[in-house]
C-alpha positions, 0 to 999 in steps of 0.5 A: 876578519874575525870579530871576537867580543868579550870572549863570548863566542862559544862560551857557556855558563856553568850552572851548579846546584850546590846552592839550592835552598830548601825549606828549613821546616819541611811539612812532610818527608817529601818537601825537601826533595820537592824543593830541590827538584823545583830549584834544579828545574828552574836552574835548567830553565835559567841556563837555556833561556840565558844561554840563548839570550847571550848567544843572540846578544853576541850575534846582534853585536857582531851584526851591528859591527859589520853593519857600521863597517858596511855603512861607513863612508871611509869603507872601501868596496872590498870592505863593504863586500866583506861586511855584507858577506859576514852579515849574510853568514851570521844571519844564515847561522842564526836561521839554521840554529833556530830551525835546528833547535825547533826541529830537535824540540819536535823530537820530544826533547824539552829544551836545547841550545846550540852554540857555533864556534867556527866549524864546531857545533855544541848542542846542549840538551835538557835531558839526563841521558839520550838514546842512540836513536835520539843522538842520531836524530839530533846529529841528523838535524844539525848536520842537515840544517847547519851543513856540518860534518857529524864529527864536528857536532858535540852533544851534551846533556844538562 
């Protein structure tokens, strides 16, 4: 049984910097560029924070649904066992994501958000580009912590 709510599993929010506001009367030549850099930085922070919040909300809703099924008086033993199994899998996934994100940050990358959709894992990093060594480190961490095949790990920069 797969519960999908509001099309949120694996969804990502596209963030654009097309509507960045800058000062109408810059005090110096660098003011307008500085405003764009601050706005882009705030936009990235917003993306990573909100993506994590949306992901965690989705997992909470799924857990709540399975918990209701488990606690239901009309649920059969088989349904309760399936609900308990799904709750354990969701909690294990949430834990693996948290550990992976924290370990990736220790490698010098400022922010990361991980999305899991069945066997596919998307890793979005706050970086303009990655070295082959960084890519290998991220793949190693995610593969190990999430028990995933490297070919199912998709890395992108934000």
